[in-house]
mmCIF entry with sequence, helices, sheets and N, C-alpha, C, O atoms, coordinates in Angstrom:
data_MODEL
# 
_entry.id   MODEL 
# 
_entity.id                         1 
_entity.type                       polymer 
_entity.pdbx_number_of_molecules   1 
# 
_entity_poly.entity_id                      1 
_entity_poly.type                           'polypeptide(L)' 
_entity_poly.nstd_linkage                   no 
_entity_poly.nstd_monomer                   no 
_entity_poly.pdbx_seq_one_letter_code       MTMSLALHVRLSNGVELDLGSSIATIDELTTVVQILGRLPCSGSTKS 
_entity_poly.pdbx_seq_one_letter_code_can   MTMSLALHVRLSNGVELDLGSSIATIDELTTVVQILGRLPCSGSTKS 
_entity_poly.pdbx_strand_id                 A 
# 
loop_
_entity_poly_seq.entity_id 
_entity_poly_seq.num 
_entity_poly_seq.mon_id 
_entity_poly_seq.hetero 
1 1  MET n 
1 2  THR n 
1 3  MET n 
1 4  SER n 
1 5  LEU n 
1 6  ALA n 
1 7  LEU n 
1 8  HIS n 
1 9  VAL n 
1 10 ARG n 
1 11 LEU n 
1 12 SER n 
1 13 ASN n 
1 14 GLY n 
1 15 VAL n 
1 16 GLU n 
1 17 LEU n 
1 18 ASP n 
1 19 LEU n 
1 20 GLY n 
1 21 SER n 
1 22 SER n 
1 23 ILE n 
1 24 ALA n 
1 25 THR n 
1 26 ILE n 
1 27 ASP n 
1 28 GLU n 
1 29 LEU n 
1 30 THR n 
1 31 THR n 
1 32 VAL n 
1 33 VAL n 
1 34 GLN n 
1 35 ILE n 
1 36 LEU n 
1 37 GLY n 
1 38 ARG n 
1 39 LEU n 
1 40 PRO n 
1 41 CYS n 
1 42 SER n 
1 43 GLY n 
1 44 SER n 
1 45 THR n 
1 46 LYS n 
1 47 SER n 
# 
_struct_asym.id          A 
_struct_asym.entity_id   1 
# 
loop_
_struct_conf.conf_type_id 
_struct_conf.id 
_struct_conf.pdbx_PDB_helix_id 
_struct_conf.beg_label_comp_id 
_struct_conf.beg_label_asym_id 
_struct_conf.beg_label_seq_id 
_struct_conf.pdbx_beg_PDB_ins_code 
_struct_conf.end_label_comp_id 
_struct_conf.end_label_asym_id 
_struct_conf.end_label_seq_id 
_struct_conf.pdbx_end_PDB_ins_code 
_struct_conf.beg_auth_comp_id 
_struct_conf.beg_auth_asym_id 
_struct_conf.beg_auth_seq_id 
_struct_conf.end_auth_comp_id 
_struct_conf.end_auth_asym_id 
_struct_conf.end_auth_seq_id 
_struct_conf.pdbx_PDB_helix_class 
_struct_conf.details 
_struct_conf.pdbx_PDB_helix_length 
HELX_P HELX_P1 AA1 ILE A 26 ? ARG A 38 ? ILE A 26 ARG A 38 1 ? 13 
HELX_P HELX_P2 AA2 SER A 42 ? SER A 44 ? SER A 42 SER A 44 5 ? 3  
# 
_struct_conf_type.id          HELX_P 
_struct_conf_type.criteria    ? 
_struct_conf_type.reference   ? 
# 
_struct_sheet.id               AA1 
_struct_sheet.type             ? 
_struct_sheet.number_strands   2 
_struct_sheet.details          ? 
# 
_struct_sheet_order.sheet_id     AA1 
_struct_sheet_order.range_id_1   1 
_struct_sheet_order.range_id_2   2 
_struct_sheet_order.offset       ? 
_struct_sheet_order.sense        anti-parallel 
# 
loop_
_struct_sheet_range.sheet_id 
_struct_sheet_range.id 
_struct_sheet_range.beg_label_comp_id 
_struct_sheet_range.beg_label_asym_id 
_struct_sheet_range.beg_label_seq_id 
_struct_sheet_range.pdbx_beg_PDB_ins_code 
_struct_sheet_range.end_label_comp_id 
_struct_sheet_range.end_label_asym_id 
_struct_sheet_range.end_label_seq_id 
_struct_sheet_range.pdbx_end_PDB_ins_code 
_struct_sheet_range.beg_auth_comp_id 
_struct_sheet_range.beg_auth_asym_id 
_struct_sheet_range.beg_auth_seq_id 
_struct_sheet_range.end_auth_comp_id 
_struct_sheet_range.end_auth_asym_id 
_struct_sheet_range.end_auth_seq_id 
AA1 1 LEU A 5  ? ARG A 10 ? LEU A 5  ARG A 10 
AA1 2 GLU A 16 ? SER A 22 ? GLU A 16 SER A 22 
# 
loop_
_atom_site.group_PDB 
_atom_site.id 
_atom_site.type_symbol 
_atom_site.label_atom_id 
_atom_site.label_alt_id 
_atom_site.label_comp_id 
_atom_site.label_asym_id 
_atom_site.label_entity_id 
_atom_site.label_seq_id 
_atom_site.pdbx_PDB_ins_code 
_atom_site.Cartn_x 
_atom_site.Cartn_y 
_atom_site.Cartn_z 
_atom_site.occupancy 
_atom_site.B_iso_or_equiv 
_atom_site.pdbx_formal_charge 
_atom_site.auth_seq_id 
_atom_site.auth_comp_id 
_atom_site.auth_asym_id 
_atom_site.auth_atom_id 
_atom_site.pdbx_PDB_model_num 
ATOM 1   N N  . MET A 1 1  ? 178.296 183.270 162.758 1.00 0.00 ? 1  MET A N  1 
ATOM 2   C CA . MET A 1 1  ? 177.127 182.488 162.663 1.00 0.00 ? 1  MET A CA 1 
ATOM 3   C C  . MET A 1 1  ? 177.327 181.159 163.416 1.00 0.00 ? 1  MET A C  1 
ATOM 4   O O  . MET A 1 1  ? 178.351 180.493 163.264 1.00 0.00 ? 1  MET A O  1 
ATOM 5   N N  . THR A 1 2  ? 176.334 180.795 164.220 1.00 0.00 ? 2  THR A N  1 
ATOM 6   C CA . THR A 1 2  ? 176.422 179.528 165.006 1.00 0.00 ? 2  THR A CA 1 
ATOM 7   C C  . THR A 1 2  ? 175.549 178.556 164.343 1.00 0.00 ? 2  THR A C  1 
ATOM 8   O O  . THR A 1 2  ? 174.451 178.868 163.884 1.00 0.00 ? 2  THR A O  1 
ATOM 9   N N  . MET A 1 3  ? 176.070 177.306 164.293 1.00 0.00 ? 3  MET A N  1 
ATOM 10  C CA . MET A 1 3  ? 175.324 176.204 163.621 1.00 0.00 ? 3  MET A CA 1 
ATOM 11  C C  . MET A 1 3  ? 175.279 175.018 164.560 1.00 0.00 ? 3  MET A C  1 
ATOM 12  O O  . MET A 1 3  ? 176.303 174.658 165.141 1.00 0.00 ? 3  MET A O  1 
ATOM 13  N N  . SER A 1 4  ? 174.144 174.414 164.722 1.00 0.00 ? 4  SER A N  1 
ATOM 14  C CA . SER A 1 4  ? 174.019 173.237 165.540 1.00 0.00 ? 4  SER A CA 1 
ATOM 15  C C  . SER A 1 4  ? 174.023 172.069 164.582 1.00 0.00 ? 4  SER A C  1 
ATOM 16  O O  . SER A 1 4  ? 173.226 172.061 163.644 1.00 0.00 ? 4  SER A O  1 
ATOM 17  N N  . LEU A 1 5  ? 174.887 171.074 164.771 1.00 0.00 ? 5  LEU A N  1 
ATOM 18  C CA . LEU A 1 5  ? 174.982 169.933 163.976 1.00 0.00 ? 5  LEU A CA 1 
ATOM 19  C C  . LEU A 1 5  ? 174.644 168.646 164.708 1.00 0.00 ? 5  LEU A C  1 
ATOM 20  O O  . LEU A 1 5  ? 174.923 168.547 165.903 1.00 0.00 ? 5  LEU A O  1 
ATOM 21  N N  . ALA A 1 6  ? 174.070 167.679 164.062 1.00 0.00 ? 6  ALA A N  1 
ATOM 22  C CA . ALA A 1 6  ? 173.773 166.419 164.707 1.00 0.00 ? 6  ALA A CA 1 
ATOM 23  C C  . ALA A 1 6  ? 174.285 165.269 163.743 1.00 0.00 ? 6  ALA A C  1 
ATOM 24  O O  . ALA A 1 6  ? 174.266 165.390 162.518 1.00 0.00 ? 6  ALA A O  1 
ATOM 25  N N  . LEU A 1 7  ? 174.736 164.161 164.395 1.00 0.00 ? 7  LEU A N  1 
ATOM 26  C CA . LEU A 1 7  ? 175.211 163.048 163.664 1.00 0.00 ? 7  LEU A CA 1 
ATOM 27  C C  . LEU A 1 7  ? 174.711 161.772 164.310 1.00 0.00 ? 7  LEU A C  1 
ATOM 28  O O  . LEU A 1 7  ? 174.982 161.582 165.496 1.00 0.00 ? 7  LEU A O  1 
ATOM 29  N N  . HIS A 1 8  ? 174.025 160.907 163.650 1.00 0.00 ? 8  HIS A N  1 
ATOM 30  C CA . HIS A 1 8  ? 173.698 159.595 164.203 1.00 0.00 ? 8  HIS A CA 1 
ATOM 31  C C  . HIS A 1 8  ? 174.133 158.556 163.209 1.00 0.00 ? 8  HIS A C  1 
ATOM 32  O O  . HIS A 1 8  ? 173.750 158.591 162.040 1.00 0.00 ? 8  HIS A O  1 
ATOM 33  N N  . VAL A 1 9  ? 174.950 157.616 163.692 1.00 0.00 ? 9  VAL A N  1 
ATOM 34  C CA . VAL A 1 9  ? 175.466 156.553 162.862 1.00 0.00 ? 9  VAL A CA 1 
ATOM 35  C C  . VAL A 1 9  ? 175.067 155.241 163.527 1.00 0.00 ? 9  VAL A C  1 
ATOM 36  O O  . VAL A 1 9  ? 175.192 155.049 164.737 1.00 0.00 ? 9  VAL A O  1 
ATOM 37  N N  . ARG A 1 10 ? 174.572 154.338 162.654 1.00 0.00 ? 10 ARG A N  1 
ATOM 38  C CA . ARG A 1 10 ? 174.281 152.959 163.082 1.00 0.00 ? 10 ARG A CA 1 
ATOM 39  C C  . ARG A 1 10 ? 175.078 151.995 162.194 1.00 0.00 ? 10 ARG A C  1 
ATOM 40  O O  . ARG A 1 10 ? 174.842 151.908 160.989 1.00 0.00 ? 10 ARG A O  1 
ATOM 41  N N  . LEU A 1 11 ? 176.015 151.283 162.801 1.00 0.00 ? 11 LEU A N  1 
ATOM 42  C CA . LEU A 1 11 ? 176.799 150.365 162.000 1.00 0.00 ? 11 LEU A CA 1 
ATOM 43  C C  . LEU A 1 11 ? 176.083 149.020 161.829 1.00 0.00 ? 11 LEU A C  1 
ATOM 44  O O  . LEU A 1 11 ? 175.166 148.716 162.592 1.00 0.00 ? 11 LEU A O  1 
ATOM 45  N N  . SER A 1 12 ? 176.475 148.234 160.872 1.00 0.00 ? 12 SER A N  1 
ATOM 46  C CA . SER A 1 12 ? 175.839 146.980 160.631 1.00 0.00 ? 12 SER A CA 1 
ATOM 47  C C  . SER A 1 12 ? 175.904 145.957 161.743 1.00 0.00 ? 12 SER A C  1 
ATOM 48  O O  . SER A 1 12 ? 175.120 145.009 161.782 1.00 0.00 ? 12 SER A O  1 
ATOM 49  N N  . ASN A 1 13 ? 176.907 146.171 162.701 1.00 0.00 ? 13 ASN A N  1 
ATOM 50  C CA . ASN A 1 13 ? 177.035 145.238 163.775 1.00 0.00 ? 13 ASN A CA 1 
ATOM 51  C C  . ASN A 1 13 ? 176.238 145.712 164.980 1.00 0.00 ? 13 ASN A C  1 
ATOM 52  O O  . ASN A 1 13 ? 176.373 145.141 166.062 1.00 0.00 ? 13 ASN A O  1 
ATOM 53  N N  . GLY A 1 14 ? 175.440 146.704 164.828 1.00 0.00 ? 14 GLY A N  1 
ATOM 54  C CA . GLY A 1 14 ? 174.520 147.279 165.878 1.00 0.00 ? 14 GLY A CA 1 
ATOM 55  C C  . GLY A 1 14 ? 175.065 148.372 166.718 1.00 0.00 ? 14 GLY A C  1 
ATOM 56  O O  . GLY A 1 14 ? 174.348 148.929 167.549 1.00 0.00 ? 14 GLY A O  1 
ATOM 57  N N  . VAL A 1 15 ? 176.371 148.719 166.525 1.00 0.00 ? 15 VAL A N  1 
ATOM 58  C CA . VAL A 1 15 ? 177.002 149.816 167.254 1.00 0.00 ? 15 VAL A CA 1 
ATOM 59  C C  . VAL A 1 15 ? 176.381 151.117 166.748 1.00 0.00 ? 15 VAL A C  1 
ATOM 60  O O  . VAL A 1 15 ? 176.205 151.307 165.544 1.00 0.00 ? 15 VAL A O  1 
ATOM 61  N N  . GLU A 1 16 ? 176.052 152.009 167.685 1.00 0.00 ? 16 GLU A N  1 
ATOM 62  C CA . GLU A 1 16 ? 175.510 153.287 167.343 1.00 0.00 ? 16 GLU A CA 1 
ATOM 63  C C  . GLU A 1 16 ? 176.355 154.387 168.024 1.00 0.00 ? 16 GLU A C  1 
ATOM 64  O O  . GLU A 1 16 ? 176.896 154.255 169.121 1.00 0.00 ? 16 GLU A O  1 
ATOM 65  N N  . LEU A 1 17 ? 176.403 155.494 167.240 1.00 0.00 ? 17 LEU A N  1 
ATOM 66  C CA . LEU A 1 17 ? 177.063 156.726 167.746 1.00 0.00 ? 17 LEU A CA 1 
ATOM 67  C C  . LEU A 1 17 ? 176.101 157.871 167.544 1.00 0.00 ? 17 LEU A C  1 
ATOM 68  O O  . LEU A 1 17 ? 175.655 158.082 166.416 1.00 0.00 ? 17 LEU A O  1 
ATOM 69  N N  . ASP A 1 18 ? 175.765 158.605 168.546 1.00 0.00 ? 18 ASP A N  1 
ATOM 70  C CA . ASP A 1 18 ? 174.831 159.688 168.450 1.00 0.00 ? 18 ASP A CA 1 
ATOM 71  C C  . ASP A 1 18 ? 175.477 160.978 168.955 1.00 0.00 ? 18 ASP A C  1 
ATOM 72  O O  . ASP A 1 18 ? 175.780 161.099 170.142 1.00 0.00 ? 18 ASP A O  1 
ATOM 73  N N  . LEU A 1 19 ? 175.676 161.888 168.106 1.00 0.00 ? 19 LEU A N  1 
ATOM 74  C CA . LEU A 1 19 ? 176.183 163.232 168.507 1.00 0.00 ? 19 LEU A CA 1 
ATOM 75  C C  . LEU A 1 19 ? 175.122 164.229 168.217 1.00 0.00 ? 19 LEU A C  1 
ATOM 76  O O  . LEU A 1 19 ? 175.245 165.060 167.318 1.00 0.00 ? 19 LEU A O  1 
ATOM 77  N N  . GLY A 1 20 ? 174.076 164.143 168.984 1.00 0.00 ? 20 GLY A N  1 
ATOM 78  C CA . GLY A 1 20 ? 172.931 165.073 168.729 1.00 0.00 ? 20 GLY A CA 1 
ATOM 79  C C  . GLY A 1 20 ? 173.207 166.442 169.244 1.00 0.00 ? 20 GLY A C  1 
ATOM 80  O O  . GLY A 1 20 ? 173.765 166.576 170.333 1.00 0.00 ? 20 GLY A O  1 
ATOM 81  N N  . SER A 1 21 ? 172.853 167.462 168.529 1.00 0.00 ? 21 SER A N  1 
ATOM 82  C CA . SER A 1 21 ? 173.075 168.840 168.917 1.00 0.00 ? 21 SER A CA 1 
ATOM 83  C C  . SER A 1 21 ? 174.463 169.129 169.483 1.00 0.00 ? 21 SER A C  1 
ATOM 84  O O  . SER A 1 21 ? 174.628 169.852 170.466 1.00 0.00 ? 21 SER A O  1 
ATOM 85  N N  . SER A 1 22 ? 175.432 168.543 168.833 1.00 0.00 ? 22 SER A N  1 
ATOM 86  C CA . SER A 1 22 ? 176.855 168.724 169.296 1.00 0.00 ? 22 SER A CA 1 
ATOM 87  C C  . SER A 1 22 ? 177.320 170.125 168.881 1.00 0.00 ? 22 SER A C  1 
ATOM 88  O O  . SER A 1 22 ? 176.770 170.768 167.986 1.00 0.00 ? 22 SER A O  1 
ATOM 89  N N  . ILE A 1 23 ? 178.361 170.549 169.586 1.00 0.00 ? 23 ILE A N  1 
ATOM 90  C CA . ILE A 1 23 ? 179.004 171.840 169.297 1.00 0.00 ? 23 ILE A CA 1 
ATOM 91  C C  . ILE A 1 23 ? 180.322 171.445 168.545 1.00 0.00 ? 23 ILE A C  1 
ATOM 92  O O  . ILE A 1 23 ? 181.423 171.798 168.968 1.00 0.00 ? 23 ILE A O  1 
ATOM 93  N N  . ALA A 1 24 ? 180.172 170.766 167.516 1.00 0.00 ? 24 ALA A N  1 
ATOM 94  C CA . ALA A 1 24 ? 181.297 170.346 166.660 1.00 0.00 ? 24 ALA A CA 1 
ATOM 95  C C  . ALA A 1 24 ? 181.272 171.098 165.346 1.00 0.00 ? 24 ALA A C  1 
ATOM 96  O O  . ALA A 1 24 ? 180.211 171.487 164.859 1.00 0.00 ? 24 ALA A O  1 
ATOM 97  N N  . THR A 1 25 ? 182.414 171.292 164.795 1.00 0.00 ? 25 THR A N  1 
ATOM 98  C CA . THR A 1 25 ? 182.454 171.937 163.483 1.00 0.00 ? 25 THR A CA 1 
ATOM 99  C C  . THR A 1 25 ? 182.209 170.885 162.409 1.00 0.00 ? 25 THR A C  1 
ATOM 100 O O  . THR A 1 25 ? 182.350 169.682 162.630 1.00 0.00 ? 25 THR A O  1 
ATOM 101 N N  . ILE A 1 26 ? 181.840 171.385 161.253 1.00 0.00 ? 26 ILE A N  1 
ATOM 102 C CA . ILE A 1 26 ? 181.640 170.466 160.135 1.00 0.00 ? 26 ILE A CA 1 
ATOM 103 C C  . ILE A 1 26 ? 182.924 169.695 159.797 1.00 0.00 ? 26 ILE A C  1 
ATOM 104 O O  . ILE A 1 26 ? 182.864 168.545 159.362 1.00 0.00 ? 26 ILE A O  1 
ATOM 105 N N  . ASP A 1 27 ? 184.073 170.329 159.999 1.00 0.00 ? 27 ASP A N  1 
ATOM 106 C CA . ASP A 1 27 ? 185.360 169.643 159.781 1.00 0.00 ? 27 ASP A CA 1 
ATOM 107 C C  . ASP A 1 27 ? 185.550 168.500 160.770 1.00 0.00 ? 27 ASP A C  1 
ATOM 108 O O  . ASP A 1 27 ? 185.958 167.406 160.380 1.00 0.00 ? 27 ASP A O  1 
ATOM 109 N N  . GLU A 1 28 ? 185.254 168.744 162.061 1.00 0.00 ? 28 GLU A N  1 
ATOM 110 C CA . GLU A 1 28 ? 185.308 167.705 163.045 1.00 0.00 ? 28 GLU A CA 1 
ATOM 111 C C  . GLU A 1 28 ? 184.383 166.525 162.788 1.00 0.00 ? 28 GLU A C  1 
ATOM 112 O O  . GLU A 1 28 ? 184.783 165.375 162.968 1.00 0.00 ? 28 GLU A O  1 
ATOM 113 N N  . LEU A 1 29 ? 183.132 166.797 162.362 1.00 0.00 ? 29 LEU A N  1 
ATOM 114 C CA . LEU A 1 29 ? 182.190 165.725 162.014 1.00 0.00 ? 29 LEU A CA 1 
ATOM 115 C C  . LEU A 1 29 ? 182.660 164.984 160.807 1.00 0.00 ? 29 LEU A C  1 
ATOM 116 O O  . LEU A 1 29 ? 182.527 163.762 160.742 1.00 0.00 ? 29 LEU A O  1 
ATOM 117 N N  . THR A 1 30 ? 183.205 165.685 159.847 1.00 0.00 ? 30 THR A N  1 
ATOM 118 C CA . THR A 1 30 ? 183.759 165.036 158.607 1.00 0.00 ? 30 THR A CA 1 
ATOM 119 C C  . THR A 1 30 ? 184.852 164.113 158.989 1.00 0.00 ? 30 THR A C  1 
ATOM 120 O O  . THR A 1 30 ? 184.906 163.003 158.459 1.00 0.00 ? 30 THR A O  1 
ATOM 121 N N  . THR A 1 31 ? 185.728 164.485 159.870 1.00 0.00 ? 31 THR A N  1 
ATOM 122 C CA . THR A 1 31 ? 186.813 163.566 160.383 1.00 0.00 ? 31 THR A CA 1 
ATOM 123 C C  . THR A 1 31 ? 186.225 162.308 161.010 1.00 0.00 ? 31 THR A C  1 
ATOM 124 O O  . THR A 1 31 ? 186.728 161.210 160.774 1.00 0.00 ? 31 THR A O  1 
ATOM 125 N N  . VAL A 1 32 ? 185.185 162.448 161.792 1.00 0.00 ? 32 VAL A N  1 
ATOM 126 C CA . VAL A 1 32 ? 184.585 161.310 162.462 1.00 0.00 ? 32 VAL A CA 1 
ATOM 127 C C  . VAL A 1 32 ? 183.951 160.375 161.407 1.00 0.00 ? 32 VAL A C  1 
ATOM 128 O O  . VAL A 1 32 ? 184.086 159.157 161.523 1.00 0.00 ? 32 VAL A O  1 
ATOM 129 N N  . VAL A 1 33 ? 183.309 160.884 160.449 1.00 0.00 ? 33 VAL A N  1 
ATOM 130 C CA . VAL A 1 33 ? 182.716 160.089 159.376 1.00 0.00 ? 33 VAL A CA 1 
ATOM 131 C C  . VAL A 1 33 ? 183.774 159.350 158.619 1.00 0.00 ? 33 VAL A C  1 
ATOM 132 O O  . VAL A 1 33 ? 183.622 158.160 158.342 1.00 0.00 ? 33 VAL A O  1 
ATOM 133 N N  . GLN A 1 34 ? 184.874 160.042 158.267 1.00 0.00 ? 34 GLN A N  1 
ATOM 134 C CA . GLN A 1 34 ? 185.961 159.412 157.510 1.00 0.00 ? 34 GLN A CA 1 
ATOM 135 C C  . GLN A 1 34 ? 186.586 158.313 158.267 1.00 0.00 ? 34 GLN A C  1 
ATOM 136 O O  . GLN A 1 34 ? 186.919 157.279 157.687 1.00 0.00 ? 34 GLN A O  1 
ATOM 137 N N  . ILE A 1 35 ? 186.765 158.485 159.558 1.00 0.00 ? 35 ILE A N  1 
ATOM 138 C CA . ILE A 1 35 ? 187.367 157.464 160.431 1.00 0.00 ? 35 ILE A CA 1 
ATOM 139 C C  . ILE A 1 35 ? 186.436 156.228 160.490 1.00 0.00 ? 35 ILE A C  1 
ATOM 140 O O  . ILE A 1 35 ? 186.884 155.092 160.330 1.00 0.00 ? 35 ILE A O  1 
ATOM 141 N N  . LEU A 1 36 ? 185.133 156.479 160.723 1.00 0.00 ? 36 LEU A N  1 
ATOM 142 C CA . LEU A 1 36 ? 184.186 155.409 160.731 1.00 0.00 ? 36 LEU A CA 1 
ATOM 143 C C  . LEU A 1 36 ? 184.184 154.590 159.331 1.00 0.00 ? 36 LEU A C  1 
ATOM 144 O O  . LEU A 1 36 ? 184.061 153.365 159.293 1.00 0.00 ? 36 LEU A O  1 
ATOM 145 N N  . GLY A 1 37 ? 184.328 155.366 158.248 1.00 0.00 ? 37 GLY A N  1 
ATOM 146 C CA . GLY A 1 37 ? 184.270 154.734 156.981 1.00 0.00 ? 37 GLY A CA 1 
ATOM 147 C C  . GLY A 1 37 ? 185.481 153.883 156.703 1.00 0.00 ? 37 GLY A C  1 
ATOM 148 O O  . GLY A 1 37 ? 185.431 153.043 155.804 1.00 0.00 ? 37 GLY A O  1 
ATOM 149 N N  . ARG A 1 38 ? 186.545 154.054 157.413 1.00 0.00 ? 38 ARG A N  1 
ATOM 150 C CA . ARG A 1 38 ? 187.778 153.259 157.222 1.00 0.00 ? 38 ARG A CA 1 
ATOM 151 C C  . ARG A 1 38 ? 187.789 152.013 158.093 1.00 0.00 ? 38 ARG A C  1 
ATOM 152 O O  . ARG A 1 38 ? 188.570 151.098 157.831 1.00 0.00 ? 38 ARG A O  1 
ATOM 153 N N  . LEU A 1 39 ? 186.967 151.947 159.097 1.00 0.00 ? 39 LEU A N  1 
ATOM 154 C CA . LEU A 1 39 ? 186.956 150.743 159.925 1.00 0.00 ? 39 LEU A CA 1 
ATOM 155 C C  . LEU A 1 39 ? 186.461 149.520 159.133 1.00 0.00 ? 39 LEU A C  1 
ATOM 156 O O  . LEU A 1 39 ? 185.548 149.586 158.310 1.00 0.00 ? 39 LEU A O  1 
ATOM 157 N N  . PRO A 1 40 ? 187.106 148.448 159.432 1.00 0.00 ? 40 PRO A N  1 
ATOM 158 C CA . PRO A 1 40 ? 186.700 147.155 158.713 1.00 0.00 ? 40 PRO A CA 1 
ATOM 159 C C  . PRO A 1 40 ? 185.381 146.735 159.301 1.00 0.00 ? 40 PRO A C  1 
ATOM 160 O O  . PRO A 1 40 ? 185.112 146.922 160.488 1.00 0.00 ? 40 PRO A O  1 
ATOM 161 N N  . CYS A 1 41 ? 184.564 146.163 158.444 1.00 0.00 ? 41 CYS A N  1 
ATOM 162 C CA . CYS A 1 41 ? 183.249 145.631 158.901 1.00 0.00 ? 41 CYS A CA 1 
ATOM 163 C C  . CYS A 1 41 ? 183.525 144.385 159.792 1.00 0.00 ? 41 CYS A C  1 
ATOM 164 O O  . CYS A 1 41 ? 184.583 143.767 159.677 1.00 0.00 ? 41 CYS A O  1 
ATOM 165 N N  . SER A 1 42 ? 182.568 144.028 160.674 1.00 0.00 ? 42 SER A N  1 
ATOM 166 C CA . SER A 1 42 ? 182.810 142.920 161.548 1.00 0.00 ? 42 SER A CA 1 
ATOM 167 C C  . SER A 1 42 ? 182.978 141.617 160.776 1.00 0.00 ? 42 SER A C  1 
ATOM 168 O O  . SER A 1 42 ? 183.708 140.735 161.227 1.00 0.00 ? 42 SER A O  1 
ATOM 169 N N  . GLY A 1 43 ? 182.346 141.474 159.666 1.00 0.00 ? 43 GLY A N  1 
ATOM 170 C CA . GLY A 1 43 ? 182.466 140.264 158.898 1.00 0.00 ? 43 GLY A CA 1 
ATOM 171 C C  . GLY A 1 43 ? 183.888 140.040 158.345 1.00 0.00 ? 43 GLY A C  1 
ATOM 172 O O  . GLY A 1 43 ? 184.282 138.904 158.082 1.00 0.00 ? 43 GLY A O  1 
ATOM 173 N N  . SER A 1 44 ? 184.620 141.089 158.181 1.00 0.00 ? 44 SER A N  1 
ATOM 174 C CA . SER A 1 44 ? 185.966 140.950 157.590 1.00 0.00 ? 44 SER A CA 1 
ATOM 175 C C  . SER A 1 44 ? 186.988 140.762 158.674 1.00 0.00 ? 44 SER A C  1 
ATOM 176 O O  . SER A 1 44 ? 188.146 140.506 158.344 1.00 0.00 ? 44 SER A O  1 
ATOM 177 N N  . THR A 1 45 ? 186.651 140.871 159.969 1.00 0.00 ? 45 THR A N  1 
ATOM 178 C CA . THR A 1 45 ? 187.574 140.798 161.087 1.00 0.00 ? 45 THR A CA 1 
ATOM 179 C C  . THR A 1 45 ? 187.496 139.438 161.729 1.00 0.00 ? 45 THR A C  1 
ATOM 180 O O  . THR A 1 45 ? 188.232 139.185 162.682 1.00 0.00 ? 45 THR A O  1 
ATOM 181 N N  . LYS A 1 46 ? 186.627 138.532 161.253 1.00 0.00 ? 46 LYS A N  1 
ATOM 182 C CA . LYS A 1 46 ? 186.474 137.209 161.840 1.00 0.00 ? 46 LYS A CA 1 
ATOM 183 C C  . LYS A 1 46 ? 187.566 136.292 161.266 1.00 0.00 ? 46 LYS A C  1 
ATOM 184 O O  . LYS A 1 46 ? 187.913 136.357 160.086 1.00 0.00 ? 46 LYS A O  1 
ATOM 185 N N  . SER A 1 47 ? 188.093 135.429 162.162 1.00 0.00 ? 47 SER A N  1 
ATOM 186 C CA . SER A 1 47 ? 189.179 134.537 161.760 1.00 0.00 ? 47 SER A CA 1 
ATOM 187 C C  . SER A 1 47 ? 188.603 133.289 161.180 1.00 0.00 ? 47 SER A C  1 
ATOM 188 O O  . SER A 1 47 ? 189.347 132.396 160.774 1.00 0.00 ? 47 SER A O  1 
# 
């Protein structure tokens, strides 16, 4: 069974990631979301 997945992420600092109609597996997209979730927000990286 073939599945088409799409992911659109907009971070609070305005950065956007769009993987529309990608040929990624759910495991690959899950990994991307987990990595994005671990990134520090821009407010916490200011000196």
